[in-house]
VMD Tcl script that builds the backbone (N, CA, C; Angstrom):
set m [mol new atoms 456]
animate dup $m
set s [atomselect $m all]
$s set {name element resname resid chain x y z} {
  {N N UNK 1 A 118.102 107.238 111.792}
  {CA C UNK 1 A 117.579 107.471 110.374}
  {C C UNK 1 A 118.705 108.035 109.670}
  {N N UNK 2 A 118.797 107.659 108.450}
  {CA C UNK 2 A 119.199 108.386 107.797}
  {C C UNK 2 A 118.863 109.710 106.672}
  {N N UNK 3 A 119.042 110.931 107.058}
  {CA C UNK 3 A 118.350 111.717 105.905}
  {C C UNK 3 A 119.104 111.787 104.513}
  {N N UNK 4 A 118.290 111.206 103.411}
  {CA C UNK 4 A 118.806 111.676 101.846}
  {C C UNK 4 A 118.103 112.790 101.206}
  {N N UNK 5 A 119.333 113.385 100.378}
  {CA C UNK 5 A 118.571 114.279 99.190}
  {C C UNK 5 A 117.730 113.436 98.079}
  {N N UNK 6 A 117.166 114.527 97.846}
  {CA C UNK 6 A 115.891 113.815 96.718}
  {C C UNK 6 A 116.726 113.728 95.184}
  {N N UNK 7 A 117.829 114.450 94.945}
  {CA C UNK 7 A 118.987 113.657 94.238}
  {C C UNK 7 A 119.581 112.362 94.318}
  {N N UNK 8 A 119.713 111.768 95.883}
  {CA C UNK 8 A 120.431 110.786 96.318}
  {C C UNK 8 A 119.061 109.758 96.102}
  {N N UNK 9 A 117.597 109.999 96.364}
  {CA C UNK 9 A 116.575 109.040 95.818}
  {C C UNK 9 A 116.286 108.926 94.468}
  {N N UNK 10 A 116.559 109.531 93.529}
  {CA C UNK 10 A 116.691 109.832 92.099}
  {C C UNK 10 A 117.615 108.754 91.823}
  {N N UNK 11 A 118.805 108.947 92.212}
  {CA C UNK 11 A 119.970 107.984 91.325}
  {C C UNK 11 A 119.900 106.375 92.081}
  {N N UNK 12 A 119.226 106.791 93.668}
  {CA C UNK 12 A 118.636 105.336 93.337}
  {C C UNK 12 A 117.876 104.439 92.541}
  {N N UNK 13 A 117.027 104.980 92.586}
  {CA C UNK 13 A 115.546 104.598 91.969}
  {C C UNK 13 A 116.269 104.508 90.335}
  {N N UNK 14 A 117.095 105.190 90.229}
  {CA C UNK 14 A 117.610 104.683 88.773}
  {C C UNK 14 A 118.642 103.755 88.732}
  {N N UNK 15 A 119.069 103.870 89.634}
  {CA C UNK 15 A 120.408 102.605 89.246}
  {C C UNK 15 A 119.661 100.916 89.947}
  {N N UNK 16 A 118.072 101.392 90.111}
  {CA C UNK 16 A 117.288 100.189 90.255}
  {C C UNK 16 A 116.301 99.477 89.176}
  {N N UNK 17 A 115.889 100.956 88.411}
  {CA C UNK 17 A 115.583 100.533 87.194}
  {C C UNK 17 A 116.366 99.415 86.370}
  {N N UNK 18 A 117.830 100.272 86.315}
  {CA C UNK 18 A 118.713 99.742 85.475}
  {C C UNK 18 A 118.756 98.494 85.622}
  {N N UNK 19 A 119.130 98.111 86.794}
  {CA C UNK 19 A 119.295 96.862 87.354}
  {C C UNK 19 A 118.264 96.012 87.161}
  {N N UNK 20 A 116.907 96.224 87.250}
  {CA C UNK 20 A 116.232 95.148 86.362}
  {C C UNK 20 A 116.186 95.121 84.934}
  {N N UNK 21 A 115.937 96.443 84.167}
  {CA C UNK 21 A 116.476 96.087 82.852}
  {C C UNK 21 A 117.057 95.481 82.614}
  {N N UNK 22 A 118.815 95.531 83.371}
  {CA C UNK 22 A 119.805 94.269 82.846}
  {C C UNK 22 A 119.740 92.892 83.517}
  {N N UNK 23 A 118.762 92.602 83.914}
  {CA C UNK 23 A 118.044 91.090 84.211}
  {C C UNK 23 A 116.819 91.037 83.062}
  {N N UNK 24 A 116.409 91.578 82.454}
  {CA C UNK 24 A 115.268 91.285 81.046}
  {C C UNK 24 A 114.050 91.965 82.059}
  {N N UNK 25 A 114.308 92.580 83.106}
  {CA C UNK 25 A 112.988 93.321 83.863}
  {C C UNK 25 A 112.748 94.534 83.306}
  {N N UNK 26 A 112.095 95.416 82.547}
  {CA C UNK 26 A 112.013 96.542 82.373}
  {C C UNK 26 A 110.918 97.112 83.196}
  {N N UNK 27 A 111.382 97.783 84.457}
  {CA C UNK 27 A 110.522 98.212 85.144}
  {C C UNK 27 A 110.233 99.900 84.687}
  {N N UNK 28 A 110.799 100.794 84.048}
  {CA C UNK 28 A 111.095 102.019 84.281}
  {C C UNK 28 A 109.634 102.636 83.522}
  {N N UNK 29 A 108.391 101.999 83.801}
  {CA C UNK 29 A 107.241 102.716 83.229}
  {C C UNK 29 A 105.863 102.608 84.111}
  {N N UNK 30 A 104.841 103.223 83.716}
  {CA C UNK 30 A 104.308 103.519 84.624}
  {C C UNK 30 A 104.452 104.192 85.641}
  {N N UNK 31 A 104.029 103.950 86.865}
  {CA C UNK 31 A 104.174 104.222 88.197}
  {C C UNK 31 A 105.392 105.000 89.048}
  {N N UNK 32 A 106.433 104.540 88.179}
  {CA C UNK 32 A 107.796 104.074 88.526}
  {C C UNK 32 A 108.562 105.120 87.857}
  {N N UNK 33 A 107.868 105.222 86.479}
  {CA C UNK 33 A 108.307 106.522 85.608}
  {C C UNK 33 A 108.252 108.189 86.416}
  {N N UNK 34 A 106.496 107.951 86.959}
  {CA C UNK 34 A 105.860 108.763 87.537}
  {C C UNK 34 A 106.927 109.391 89.245}
  {N N UNK 35 A 107.414 108.515 89.224}
  {CA C UNK 35 A 108.418 108.666 90.611}
  {C C UNK 35 A 109.249 109.266 90.284}
  {N N UNK 36 A 109.922 108.583 88.688}
  {CA C UNK 36 A 111.584 109.715 88.900}
  {C C UNK 36 A 110.940 111.062 88.214}
  {N N UNK 37 A 109.969 111.127 87.368}
  {CA C UNK 37 A 109.956 112.575 86.944}
  {C C UNK 37 A 109.299 113.555 88.287}
  {N N UNK 38 A 108.680 113.100 89.361}
  {CA C UNK 38 A 108.352 113.646 90.187}
  {C C UNK 38 A 109.389 114.030 91.442}
  {N N UNK 39 A 110.246 112.734 91.359}
  {CA C UNK 39 A 111.623 113.119 92.267}
  {C C UNK 39 A 112.389 114.130 91.405}
  {N N UNK 40 A 112.295 114.223 90.202}
  {CA C UNK 40 A 113.805 115.090 89.172}
  {C C UNK 40 A 112.743 116.569 89.317}
  {N N UNK 41 A 111.544 116.362 89.381}
  {CA C UNK 41 A 111.049 117.869 89.833}
  {C C UNK 41 A 111.444 118.516 90.615}
  {N N UNK 42 A 111.072 117.540 92.559}
  {CA C UNK 42 A 111.427 118.241 93.537}
  {C C UNK 42 A 112.654 119.042 93.979}
  {N N UNK 43 A 113.563 117.723 92.685}
  {CA C UNK 43 A 115.012 117.771 93.116}
  {C C UNK 43 A 115.878 119.631 92.347}
  {N N UNK 44 A 114.625 119.813 91.235}
  {CA C UNK 44 A 115.052 121.175 90.397}
  {C C UNK 44 A 114.522 122.262 91.174}
  {N N UNK 45 A 113.294 122.105 92.564}
  {CA C UNK 45 A 112.737 122.951 93.476}
  {C C UNK 45 A 111.575 122.925 92.781}
  {N N UNK 46 A 111.155 122.678 91.949}
  {CA C UNK 46 A 109.543 122.533 91.461}
  {C C UNK 46 A 108.757 122.527 92.886}
  {N N UNK 47 A 107.422 122.855 92.688}
  {CA C UNK 47 A 106.721 122.570 93.937}
  {C C UNK 47 A 106.543 121.076 93.289}
  {N N UNK 48 A 106.440 120.178 94.796}
  {CA C UNK 48 A 105.846 118.640 94.540}
  {C C UNK 48 A 105.536 118.607 95.939}
  {N N UNK 49 A 104.019 118.041 95.588}
  {CA C UNK 49 A 103.142 117.408 97.290}
  {C C UNK 49 A 104.307 116.841 98.022}
  {N N UNK 50 A 103.828 117.075 99.293}
  {CA C UNK 50 A 104.843 116.287 100.188}
  {C C UNK 50 A 104.720 114.861 100.335}
  {N N UNK 51 A 103.339 114.912 100.050}
  {CA C UNK 51 A 102.657 112.936 99.972}
  {C C UNK 51 A 103.388 112.386 98.840}
  {N N UNK 52 A 103.167 112.889 98.302}
  {CA C UNK 52 A 103.957 112.584 96.812}
  {C C UNK 52 A 105.587 111.702 96.962}
  {N N UNK 53 A 106.254 113.051 97.873}
  {CA C UNK 53 A 107.607 112.541 97.699}
  {C C UNK 53 A 107.914 111.670 98.797}
  {N N UNK 54 A 107.318 111.785 99.880}
  {CA C UNK 54 A 107.241 110.761 100.524}
  {C C UNK 54 A 106.844 109.283 100.161}
  {N N UNK 55 A 105.823 109.193 98.978}
  {CA C UNK 55 A 105.739 108.203 98.736}
  {C C UNK 55 A 106.736 107.686 97.814}
  {N N UNK 56 A 106.957 108.194 97.306}
  {CA C UNK 56 A 108.570 108.182 96.160}
  {C C UNK 56 A 109.630 107.604 97.235}
  {N N UNK 57 A 109.689 108.350 98.289}
  {CA C UNK 57 A 111.254 107.774 98.892}
  {C C UNK 57 A 110.646 106.457 99.564}
  {N N UNK 58 A 108.919 106.178 99.990}
  {CA C UNK 58 A 108.859 104.549 100.578}
  {C C UNK 58 A 109.091 103.606 99.591}
  {N N UNK 59 A 108.600 103.931 97.966}
  {CA C UNK 59 A 108.520 103.085 97.269}
  {C C UNK 59 A 109.637 102.670 96.588}
  {N N UNK 60 A 111.080 103.818 96.762}
  {CA C UNK 60 A 112.299 103.553 96.379}
  {C C UNK 60 A 112.738 103.047 97.346}
  {N N UNK 61 A 112.870 103.160 98.435}
  {CA C UNK 61 A 113.367 101.799 99.360}
  {C C UNK 61 A 113.148 100.531 99.435}
  {N N UNK 62 A 111.924 100.272 99.315}
  {CA C UNK 62 A 111.143 99.123 98.965}
  {C C UNK 62 A 112.115 98.320 97.863}
  {N N UNK 63 A 112.252 99.209 96.612}
  {CA C UNK 63 A 112.780 98.624 94.926}
  {C C UNK 63 A 114.138 98.381 95.491}
  {N N UNK 64 A 115.244 99.190 95.979}
  {CA C UNK 64 A 116.355 99.150 96.618}
  {C C UNK 64 A 115.967 98.215 97.522}
  {N N UNK 65 A 115.771 97.325 98.270}
  {CA C UNK 65 A 115.841 96.332 98.771}
  {C C UNK 65 A 115.409 95.325 97.777}
  {N N UNK 66 A 114.763 95.192 97.058}
  {CA C UNK 66 A 113.937 94.254 96.094}
  {C C UNK 66 A 115.318 93.829 95.172}
  {N N UNK 67 A 115.478 94.979 94.512}
  {CA C UNK 67 A 116.833 94.850 93.601}
  {C C UNK 67 A 118.220 94.018 94.672}
  {N N UNK 68 A 117.906 93.970 96.029}
  {CA C UNK 68 A 119.574 93.365 96.494}
  {C C UNK 68 A 119.208 91.548 96.536}
  {N N UNK 69 A 118.105 91.138 95.924}
  {CA C UNK 69 A 117.797 89.570 95.917}
  {C C UNK 69 A 118.847 89.234 94.768}
  {N N UNK 70 A 119.082 87.680 95.270}
  {CA C UNK 70 A 119.641 87.239 94.103}
  {C C UNK 70 A 118.710 87.104 93.183}
  {N N UNK 71 A 119.328 87.322 92.101}
  {CA C UNK 71 A 118.942 87.323 90.861}
  {C C UNK 71 A 118.152 86.055 90.268}
  {N N UNK 72 A 118.350 85.240 91.029}
  {CA C UNK 72 A 118.022 83.533 90.968}
  {C C UNK 72 A 116.366 83.798 91.218}
  {N N UNK 73 A 116.612 84.490 92.430}
  {CA C UNK 73 A 115.320 84.094 93.182}
  {C C UNK 73 A 114.191 84.614 92.490}
  {N N UNK 74 A 114.520 85.715 91.747}
  {CA C UNK 74 A 113.134 86.565 90.849}
  {C C UNK 74 A 112.565 85.453 89.970}
  {N N UNK 75 A 113.544 84.196 89.654}
  {CA C UNK 75 A 112.860 83.640 88.086}
  {C C UNK 75 A 110.988 83.302 88.705}
  {N N UNK 76 A 110.563 82.726 89.421}
  {CA C UNK 76 A 109.658 82.114 89.517}
  {C C UNK 76 A 108.699 83.689 89.665}
  {N N UNK 77 A 108.702 84.898 89.706}
  {CA C UNK 77 A 107.644 85.953 89.941}
  {C C UNK 77 A 108.169 86.624 88.387}
  {N N UNK 78 A 109.045 86.438 87.929}
  {CA C UNK 78 A 109.478 87.045 86.560}
  {C C UNK 78 A 107.990 87.564 85.968}
  {N N UNK 79 A 108.002 86.919 85.620}
  {CA C UNK 79 A 105.997 86.854 84.763}
  {C C UNK 79 A 104.981 87.857 85.399}
  {N N UNK 80 A 105.689 87.971 86.809}
  {CA C UNK 80 A 105.005 89.254 88.003}
  {C C UNK 80 A 105.398 90.582 87.611}
  {N N UNK 81 A 106.967 90.577 87.548}
  {CA C UNK 81 A 107.347 92.149 87.784}
  {C C UNK 81 A 107.173 93.228 87.405}
  {N N UNK 82 A 106.055 93.237 86.346}
  {CA C UNK 82 A 105.583 93.833 84.981}
  {C C UNK 82 A 104.416 94.729 85.605}
  {N N UNK 83 A 104.174 94.113 86.849}
  {CA C UNK 83 A 103.042 94.832 88.127}
  {C C UNK 83 A 103.482 96.028 88.378}
  {N N UNK 84 A 104.796 96.008 88.837}
  {CA C UNK 84 A 105.823 96.995 90.139}
  {C C UNK 84 A 105.085 98.491 89.202}
  {N N UNK 85 A 105.042 98.151 87.784}
  {CA C UNK 85 A 104.727 99.355 87.191}
  {C C UNK 85 A 103.371 100.233 87.491}
  {N N UNK 86 A 102.191 99.418 87.840}
  {CA C UNK 86 A 101.103 99.709 87.957}
  {C C UNK 86 A 100.603 100.287 89.243}
  {N N UNK 87 A 99.603 100.761 88.972}
  {CA C UNK 87 A 98.529 101.008 90.393}
  {C C UNK 87 A 99.080 102.580 91.331}
  {N N UNK 88 A 98.393 103.310 91.819}
  {CA C UNK 88 A 98.101 104.803 92.466}
  {C C UNK 88 A 99.395 105.141 92.936}
  {N N UNK 89 A 99.815 106.233 92.656}
  {CA C UNK 89 A 101.402 107.064 93.273}
  {C C UNK 89 A 101.430 106.736 94.709}
  {N N UNK 90 A 100.198 106.908 95.368}
  {CA C UNK 90 A 99.895 107.254 96.682}
  {C C UNK 90 A 99.290 106.479 97.448}
  {N N UNK 91 A 99.218 105.600 98.080}
  {CA C UNK 91 A 98.408 104.334 98.558}
  {C C UNK 91 A 97.550 105.272 99.685}
  {N N UNK 92 A 96.129 104.576 98.936}
  {CA C UNK 92 A 94.827 105.742 100.006}
  {C C UNK 92 A 94.316 104.388 100.512}
  {N N UNK 93 A 93.425 104.937 101.265}
  {CA C UNK 93 A 92.009 103.827 101.884}
  {C C UNK 93 A 91.382 103.801 100.657}
  {N N UNK 94 A 90.916 104.684 99.369}
  {CA C UNK 94 A 90.162 104.530 98.252}
  {C C UNK 94 A 91.278 104.219 97.293}
  {N N UNK 95 A 92.203 103.400 97.416}
  {CA C UNK 95 A 92.951 102.933 96.406}
  {C C UNK 95 A 92.663 101.489 96.178}
  {N N UNK 96 A 92.399 100.677 94.637}
  {CA C UNK 96 A 92.080 99.790 94.289}
  {C C UNK 96 A 93.326 98.684 94.843}
  {N N UNK 97 A 93.173 97.365 94.855}
  {CA C UNK 97 A 94.049 96.104 95.105}
  {C C UNK 97 A 95.255 96.862 94.395}
  {N N UNK 98 A 96.509 96.721 94.819}
  {CA C UNK 98 A 97.201 96.879 93.901}
  {C C UNK 98 A 98.486 95.703 93.699}
  {N N UNK 99 A 98.797 94.788 93.108}
  {CA C UNK 99 A 99.563 93.747 92.855}
  {C C UNK 99 A 100.920 93.998 93.122}
  {N N UNK 100 A 101.311 95.371 92.566}
  {CA C UNK 100 A 102.249 95.356 92.270}
  {C C UNK 100 A 103.108 95.746 93.679}
  {N N UNK 101 A 102.713 96.467 94.328}
  {CA C UNK 101 A 103.359 96.550 95.676}
  {C C UNK 101 A 102.899 95.475 96.674}
  {N N UNK 102 A 102.129 94.977 96.153}
  {CA C UNK 102 A 101.878 93.069 96.842}
  {C C UNK 102 A 102.956 92.514 96.988}
  {N N UNK 103 A 103.306 92.140 95.374}
  {CA C UNK 103 A 104.566 91.878 95.406}
  {C C UNK 103 A 105.886 92.255 95.433}
  {N N UNK 104 A 106.290 93.784 95.216}
  {CA C UNK 104 A 107.069 94.733 96.121}
  {C C UNK 104 A 107.420 93.856 97.439}
  {N N UNK 105 A 106.158 93.939 98.195}
  {CA C UNK 105 A 106.232 93.552 99.614}
  {C C UNK 105 A 107.225 91.873 99.924}
  {N N UNK 106 A 106.211 91.076 98.874}
  {CA C UNK 106 A 106.493 89.859 98.951}
  {C C UNK 106 A 108.690 89.751 98.859}
  {N N UNK 107 A 108.862 90.871 97.662}
  {CA C UNK 107 A 110.518 90.924 97.291}
  {C C UNK 107 A 111.074 91.100 98.558}
  {N N UNK 108 A 110.601 92.340 99.102}
  {CA C UNK 108 A 111.480 92.945 100.394}
  {C C UNK 108 A 111.618 92.136 101.911}
  {N N UNK 109 A 110.635 91.616 101.465}
  {CA C UNK 109 A 110.640 89.930 103.071}
  {C C UNK 109 A 111.578 88.961 102.361}
  {N N UNK 110 A 112.174 88.891 101.245}
  {CA C UNK 110 A 112.581 87.613 100.832}
  {C C UNK 110 A 114.019 88.557 101.053}
  {N N UNK 111 A 114.147 90.074 100.551}
  {CA C UNK 111 A 115.167 90.412 100.822}
  {C C UNK 111 A 115.769 90.241 101.974}
  {N N UNK 112 A 115.041 91.246 103.097}
  {CA C UNK 112 A 115.538 90.812 104.434}
  {C C UNK 112 A 115.541 89.882 105.447}
  {N N UNK 113 A 114.939 88.462 104.367}
  {CA C UNK 113 A 115.518 87.309 105.233}
  {C C UNK 113 A 117.413 86.840 104.353}
  {N N UNK 114 A 116.890 87.525 103.565}
  {CA C UNK 114 A 117.867 86.886 102.901}
  {C C UNK 114 A 119.404 87.720 103.147}
  {N N UNK 115 A 119.187 88.695 103.824}
  {CA C UNK 115 A 120.039 89.639 104.765}
  {C C UNK 115 A 120.651 89.271 105.454}
  {N N UNK 116 A 119.897 88.031 106.383}
  {CA C UNK 116 A 120.173 87.438 107.275}
  {C C UNK 116 A 120.590 86.118 107.202}
  {N N UNK 117 A 120.995 85.604 106.254}
  {CA C UNK 117 A 121.683 84.687 105.781}
  {C C UNK 117 A 120.554 83.434 105.108}
  {N N UNK 118 A 119.355 83.776 104.975}
  {CA C UNK 118 A 118.236 82.649 104.909}
  {C C UNK 118 A 117.821 83.236 103.499}
  {N N UNK 119 A 118.202 82.081 102.589}
  {CA C UNK 119 A 117.898 81.959 101.523}
  {C C UNK 119 A 116.755 81.766 101.232}
  {N N UNK 120 A 115.174 82.834 100.217}
  {CA C UNK 120 A 114.398 82.430 99.780}
  {C C UNK 120 A 114.589 82.267 98.740}
  {N N UNK 121 A 112.794 81.063 98.759}
  {CA C UNK 121 A 112.473 80.909 96.996}
  {C C UNK 121 A 110.927 81.597 96.667}
  {N N UNK 122 A 110.930 82.671 96.454}
  {CA C UNK 122 A 109.758 83.037 95.425}
  {C C UNK 122 A 108.679 82.436 94.815}
  {N N UNK 123 A 108.084 81.322 95.763}
  {CA C UNK 123 A 106.869 80.261 94.810}
  {C C UNK 123 A 106.050 79.724 95.967}
  {N N UNK 124 A 105.207 78.961 95.238}
  {CA C UNK 124 A 104.308 77.976 95.988}
  {C C UNK 124 A 104.841 77.037 97.058}
  {N N UNK 125 A 104.304 76.542 97.651}
  {CA C UNK 125 A 103.298 76.895 97.962}
  {C C UNK 125 A 102.835 78.276 99.127}
  {N N UNK 126 A 104.079 79.138 99.247}
  {CA C UNK 126 A 103.688 80.570 100.146}
  {C C UNK 126 A 104.412 81.355 99.227}
  {N N UNK 127 A 104.280 82.621 99.745}
  {CA C UNK 127 A 105.035 83.791 99.063}
  {C C UNK 127 A 106.666 83.869 99.384}
  {N N UNK 128 A 107.089 82.936 100.124}
  {CA C UNK 128 A 108.238 82.902 100.547}
  {C C UNK 128 A 108.461 81.645 101.019}
  {N N UNK 129 A 109.385 81.027 100.316}
  {CA C UNK 129 A 109.646 79.652 100.871}
  {C C UNK 129 A 110.986 79.447 101.847}
  {N N UNK 130 A 111.243 79.614 103.262}
  {CA C UNK 130 A 112.820 79.238 103.146}
  {C C UNK 130 A 113.079 78.004 104.208}
  {N N UNK 131 A 114.773 78.006 103.888}
  {CA C UNK 131 A 115.488 77.393 104.965}
  {C C UNK 131 A 115.758 77.578 106.088}
  {N N UNK 132 A 115.253 76.858 107.311}
  {CA C UNK 132 A 115.966 77.622 108.273}
  {C C UNK 132 A 116.012 76.211 109.388}
  {N N UNK 133 A 117.165 75.939 109.958}
  {CA C UNK 133 A 117.934 75.104 110.470}
  {C C UNK 133 A 117.168 73.469 109.873}
  {N N UNK 134 A 117.012 73.530 109.096}
  {CA C UNK 134 A 116.762 72.256 108.325}
  {C C UNK 134 A 115.418 72.231 107.912}
  {N N UNK 135 A 114.623 73.219 108.460}
  {CA C UNK 135 A 113.122 73.003 108.293}
  {C C UNK 135 A 112.686 74.476 107.047}
  {N N UNK 136 A 111.358 73.226 106.739}
  {CA C UNK 136 A 110.710 74.626 105.343}
  {C C UNK 136 A 109.823 75.626 106.250}
  {N N UNK 137 A 110.241 76.893 106.420}
  {CA C UNK 137 A 109.549 78.112 106.641}
  {C C UNK 137 A 108.716 78.721 106.137}
  {N N UNK 138 A 107.120 79.009 105.806}
  {CA C UNK 138 A 106.700 78.995 104.834}
  {C C UNK 138 A 106.062 80.417 104.978}
  {N N UNK 139 A 106.261 81.069 104.231}
  {CA C UNK 139 A 106.276 83.128 104.677}
  {C C UNK 139 A 105.057 83.555 103.580}
  {N N UNK 140 A 103.547 83.876 104.175}
  {CA C UNK 140 A 102.655 84.547 103.594}
  {C C UNK 140 A 102.657 85.925 103.842}
  {N N UNK 141 A 103.192 86.607 102.798}
  {CA C UNK 141 A 103.397 88.363 102.759}
  {C C UNK 141 A 101.764 88.779 102.711}
  {N N UNK 142 A 101.274 89.579 103.476}
  {CA C UNK 142 A 100.247 90.241 103.931}
  {C C UNK 142 A 100.350 91.697 103.810}
  {N N UNK 143 A 100.157 92.522 103.134}
  {CA C UNK 143 A 100.521 93.746 102.764}
  {C C UNK 143 A 99.305 94.643 103.313}
  {N N UNK 144 A 99.492 95.132 104.784}
  {CA C UNK 144 A 98.091 95.877 105.042}
  {C C UNK 144 A 97.901 97.065 104.331}
  {N N UNK 145 A 96.550 97.213 104.035}
  {CA C UNK 145 A 96.092 98.837 103.263}
  {C C UNK 145 A 94.993 99.396 103.651}
  {N N UNK 146 A 94.703 98.744 104.909}
  {CA C UNK 146 A 93.609 99.986 106.054}
  {C C UNK 146 A 94.161 99.660 107.462}
  {N N UNK 147 A 93.749 100.823 108.788}
  {CA C UNK 147 A 93.987 100.388 109.835}
  {C C UNK 147 A 93.699 98.745 110.624}
  {N N UNK 148 A 92.475 98.448 110.138}
  {CA C UNK 148 A 91.619 97.469 110.828}
  {C C UNK 148 A 92.513 96.665 110.004}
  {N N UNK 149 A 92.954 96.243 108.922}
  {CA C UNK 149 A 93.793 95.149 108.515}
  {C C UNK 149 A 94.920 95.282 109.451}
  {N N UNK 150 A 95.468 96.212 109.488}
  {CA C UNK 150 A 96.833 96.268 110.409}
  {C C UNK 150 A 96.955 95.450 112.008}
  {N N UNK 151 A 95.723 95.655 112.564}
  {CA C UNK 151 A 95.426 95.178 113.603}
  {C C UNK 151 A 95.280 93.908 113.788}
  {N N UNK 152 A 94.555 93.023 112.602}
  {CA C UNK 152 A 94.647 91.615 112.229}
  {C C UNK 152 A 95.754 90.822 112.370}
}
mol reanalyze $m
mol bondsrecalc $m
mol representation Tube
mol addrep $m
């Protein structure tokens, strides 16, 4: 595991926001804006709850992975990208359904497949449609939100 500074996490998040803005996908508001403010405050030495720093670091890692996707892959989900900005800062058992985190999970899954050379299309009939060895591999992304769901 590589230790990252708070400043590096903030830089990564700013780079991701800039990347998506250049693609015409403004995500630097809502939850994402709050993450920037939190990580900047922590970097200045202000007290920020540890759970918020961890949530921010995890979300930034996911967004960095999502930003690594071939921009053409985002076409079918462009209309859903604004949802990345909504939702609770920290996911808990009491959190409401979170379409933004669900979408981010789909993007991360497609990015991981892309990283090993499998091109993904983020479209129906599945969350990610991939061609592997000439065969279609359909991936349904289900982000567990409870310990019970994790066991299923």
